[in-house]
C-alpha positions in Angstrom: 0.0 0.0 0.0 2.8 2.4 0.9 4.6 1.6 -2.4 1.4 2.3 -4.3 1.0 5.6 -2.5 4.6 6.6 -3.3 4.1 5.6 -6.9 1.0 7.6 -7.2 2.6 10.7 -5.7 5.6 10.4 -8.1 3.3 10.1 -11.1 1.3 13.1 -9.9 4.5 15.2 -9.6 5.6 14.1 -13.0 2.4 15.1 -14.7 2.3 18.4 -12.8 5.8 19.4 -13.8 6.3 21.9 -16.6 6.4 20.5 -20.1 10.0 21.8 -20.4 11.1 19.1 -17.9 10.3 16.4 -20.5 12.6 17.9 -23.1 15.7 20.0 -23.4 16.1 21.9 -20.2 19.2 24.1 -20.7 19.8 27.4 -22.4 22.9 29.5 -23.2 22.3 33.2 -23.3 25.0 35.2 -25.1 24.8 38.7 -23.9 26.6 42.0 -23.8 29.5 42.8 -21.4 27.8 44.8 -18.7 24.6 42.7 -18.4 25.9 40.1 -15.9 23.9 41.3 -12.9 20.6 41.9 -14.5 20.5 38.5 -16.2 21.6 36.7 -13.1 18.5 38.1 -11.5 16.3 37.5 -14.5 17.5 33.9 -14.8 16.9 33.2 -11.1 13.3 34.5 -11.4 12.6 32.5 -14.5 13.9 29.3 -13.1 11.7 29.6 -10.0 8.7 29.2 -12.3 10.4 26.6 -14.5 12.1 24.2 -12.1 14.7 21.9 -13.6 15.8 24.5 -16.1 19.5 25.7 -16.3 20.5 29.0 -17.9 24.1 29.6 -18.6 25.5 33.0 -19.5 28.2 34.2 -21.9 29.3 37.9 -21.7 31.4 40.0 -24.0 31.1 42.8 -26.5 28.2 42.0 -28.7 30.1 42.2 -31.9 32.6 39.7 -30.4 29.7 37.5 -29.3 28.1 37.5 -32.7 31.3 36.4 -34.3 31.8 33.7 -31.6 28.4 32.2 -32.4 29.2 32.0 -36.1 32.5 30.3 -35.1 30.9 27.8 -32.8 29.5 29.3 -29.6 26.2 27.4 -29.3 24.0 30.1 -27.8 20.3 29.4 -27.9 19.4 33.1 -27.4 21.1 36.4 -27.7 20.3 39.5 -25.6 22.4 42.1 -27.3 22.7 45.9 -27.2 23.0 46.5 -30.9 20.7 45.6 -33.8 23.5 45.3 -36.3 25.0 42.4 -34.4 21.8 40.4 -34.6 21.5 41.4 -38.3 25.0 39.9 -38.7 23.6 36.6 -37.4 20.7 36.9 -39.8 23.1 37.2 -42.8 25.1 34.2 -41.5 21.9 32.0 -41.3 21.7 31.8 -37.5 18.6 34.1 -36.8 15.4 34.4 -38.8 15.1 37.6 -41.0 11.8 38.6 -39.2 13.3 38.4 -35.7 12.2 41.9 -34.7 8.5 40.8 -35.3 8.8 37.9 -32.8 8.7 40.1 -29.7 7.2 43.5 -28.7 8.9 46.8 -29.2 10.9 45.5 -32.2 12.3 42.8 -29.9 13.7 45.2 -27.4 12.4 44.5 -23.8 14.1 47.5 -22.2 16.4 50.4 -23.1 19.0 52.9 -21.9 21.4 55.4 -23.3 25.1 56.5 -23.1 25.6 58.5 -19.9 28.5 59.7 -17.7 30.1 58.6 -14.5 32.6 61.0 -12.9 34.8 61.2 -9.8 33.0 62.3 -6.6 32.4 66.0 -6.6 32.9 66.1 -10.3 36.3 67.9 -10.1 36.6 68.4 -13.8 33.0 69.9 -14.0 31.9 67.5 -16.7 28.4 68.3 -17.7 27.9 67.5 -21.3 29.4 66.0 -24.5 31.3 69.1 -25.3 33.4 68.6 -22.1 34.7 65.3 -23.4 36.7 67.1 -26.1 38.6 69.4 -23.6 42.4 69.0 -23.4 42.2 68.4 -19.6 39.7 65.6 -19.7 40.6 61.9 -20.0 37.7 59.8 -21.3 37.1 56.1 -20.7 35.0 53.9 -22.9 35.6 50.6 -24.7 36.8 49.8 -28.2 34.0 50.6 -30.7 35.4 47.8 -32.9 34.4 45.2 -30.4 31.8 46.7 -28.1 28.2 47.7 -28.9 28.3 49.8 -25.8 31.2 51.9 -27.3 29.4 52.2 -30.6 26.5 53.8 -28.9 28.9 56.2 -27.3 30.4 57.0 -30.6 27.0 57.5 -32.2 25.7 59.6 -29.3 28.7 61.9 -29.5 28.2 62.2 -33.2 24.5 63.0 -32.8 25.4 65.7 -30.3 28.0 67.2 -32.6 25.6 67.2 -35.6 23.3 69.4 -33.5 26.0 71.6 -32.0 27.8 72.3 -35.4 24.7 72.5 -37.5 25.5 69.5 -39.5 29.0 70.7 -40.5 30.6 67.2 -41.1 34.1 68.5 -40.9 33.6 69.9 -37.5 31.6 66.9 -36.4 34.4 64.5 -37.3 37.0 66.7 -35.7 35.0 66.8 -32.5 34.6 63.0 -32.3 38.2 62.4 -33.2 39.3 64.7 -30.3 37.2 62.6 -27.9 38.9 59.4 -29.3 42.3 61.1 -28.8 41.3 61.8 -25.1 40.9 58.0 -24.4 44.1 56.7 -22.8 43.2 53.0 -23.2 40.5 51.2 -25.2 39.3 48.0 -23.4 37.5 45.3 -25.4 34.2 45.6 -23.5 32.2 47.8 -21.2 32.9 45.9 -17.9 36.6 46.1 -18.5 36.3 49.9 -19.1 34.4 50.1 -15.8 37.3 48.3 -14.1 39.8 50.7 -15.7 37.9 53.7 -14.5 36.8 52.7 -11.0 39.3 50.2 -9.8 42.4 51.4 -11.6 41.6 55.0 -11.2 42.2 55.9 -14.8 40.4 58.8 -16.5 38.1 61.6 -15.5 34.8 60.3 -16.9 33.4 56.9 -17.9 30.9 56.7 -20.7 28.6 53.7 -20.5 24.9 52.9 -20.4 22.9 54.7 -17.7 22.0 51.4 -16.2 25.7 50.6 -15.7 26.5 54.1 -14.2 23.6 53.6 -11.7 24.9 50.2 -10.7 28.4 51.4 -10.2 27.4 54.5 -8.2 25.3 52.3 -6.0 28.1 49.7 -5.5 30.9 52.2 -4.8 29.1 55.0 -3.1 28.7 58.7 -3.5 32.1 59.3 -1.9 33.8 57.6 -5.0 31.7 58.4 -8.1 28.6 60.1 -9.2 26.4 60.0 -12.3 26.0 62.9 -14.7 23.1 62.9 -17.3 24.1 64.8 -20.5 21.7 67.2 -22.1 20.9 64.7 -24.9 21.8 61.2 -25.7 21.0 58.3 -28.1 18.3 55.8 -27.4 20.1 52.4 -26.9 17.7 49.5 -27.3 18.6 46.0 -26.2 17.4 43.6 -28.9 16.8 39.9 -28.2 16.4 36.9 -30.5 16.3 33.2 -30.5 19.3 31.8 -32.3 17.2 29.6 -34.5 20.0 27.5 -36.0 21.3 26.5 -32.6 17.9 26.2 -30.8 16.7 23.9 -33.5 19.8 21.8 -33.1 19.3 21.6 -29.3 15.5 21.3 -29.5 15.1 24.4 -27.3 13.0 26.6 -29.5 10.0 26.6 -27.2 12.1 27.1 -24.0 14.1 29.9 -25.7 10.9 31.7 -26.7 9.4 31.4 -23.2 12.6 32.7 -21.7 12.7 35.8 -23.8 8.9 36.4 -23.3 9.6 36.5 -19.6 11.8 39.6 -20.0 8.5 41.4 -21.1 6.5 40.1 -18.2 5.7 42.5 -15.3 8.2 40.6 -13.1 10.9 40.6 -15.8 10.4 44.3 -16.4 10.5 45.1 -12.7 13.9 43.3 -12.4 15.3 45.2 -15.3 14.2 48.5 -13.8 15.7 47.6 -10.4 19.0 47.2 -12.3 18.8 50.7 -13.8 17.1 49.9 -17.2 14.2 51.9 -18.5 11.3 49.6 -19.4 8.1 49.7 -21.5 5.6 48.3 -19.0 3.5 51.2 -17.9 2.9 50.0 -14.4 6.5 49.3 -13.7 7.6 52.6 -15.3 5.2 54.5 -13.0 6.7 52.6 -10.0 10.2 53.7 -10.8 9.6 57.2 -12.4 11.2 59.1 -9.5 14.5 57.2 -10.0 15.0 58.0 -13.6 15.7 61.7 -14.5 14.2 63.0 -17.7 16.5 63.3 -20.7 16.0 64.1 -24.4 16.7 61.0 -26.4 17.3 60.9 -30.2 17.2 57.7 -32.2 19.3 56.3 -35.0 16.5 56.6 -37.6 16.1 60.3 -37.2 19.8 61.1 -36.9 21.5 58.5 -39.1 18.8 57.1 -41.3 18.6 53.7 -39.6 20.9 50.8 -38.8 21.5 49.7 -42.3 22.8 53.1 -43.3 24.9 53.2 -40.1 26.4 49.9 -40.9 27.4 51.0 -44.4 28.5 54.5 -43.7 29.9 54.3 -40.1 30.9 50.8 -39.3 31.9 49.1 -42.5 35.5 48.7 -43.4 36.8 52.1 -44.5 33.8 53.9 -43.1 33.7 56.9 -40.8 34.6 55.0 -37.7 37.7 53.6 -39.4 38.6 57.1 -40.5 38.3 58.6 -37.0 39.5 55.6 -34.9 42.6 55.0 -36.9 44.8 52.0 -36.6 44.5 51.6 -32.8 
């Protein structure tokens, strides 16, 4: 009788378990360099409602991550910070061409923008993008060749200069080049740049996503660093996609979709907001409105004509970025 009771209990538990437990139960999320903490929290929350699931993380500059996937990194999903890196995976046959239609907000669950982090008391009085081109200011941000984070910084500085100089491209390029010249070291990713600025004490200002500046300021305290919001910045969306080629191989398509859907849930949005990201969910946005200063954001379509044009004119071999960045 006891054995029958035990068997019945075991069968009930089996049929009550999530469907995912019957199939593949492991995902690899390839993400951008400064997203470690937010996805650690998102993963923990997702796993609580999907027991038996394992989510592994890989973090690096998203351009580097995209190349790694093509070269053999078997990521089931990507949570990137740049559309062009997912488009690269589309061209290589890893992601479906209609990936932006598979999730809300063109497959961007939350967003941020390039912002500043300065030393406590802001001794160099850095307030806006124009201050980054001063001779007495050393700027820290990662290599735009390997980091989507840095590419947003480059584009945001360019957008500011286009307004400041009335579209005079010669002056715009000179301004951006001066900012590049003020960078003493280009790390490969955003988190390495943070380490250079905060732990090694190099530079006067760190340029990274607002979410990262908020996290650093909270971690190290107001006696070490403080955030500065510029007058204008560039909307930085964080696109996500199922890596169809890999997920099909692993049999994880359903699980991968469910995982990315979770990022849009109220719980997923609240976690993102807690880690300094701005979200689309209206209820969560209202809860956190006092924590996020207002800022004027411009977008790549209005300033640069969209990501396809940016890729051809700015980031392609021999493009404007190559011209300004040089042979570093």
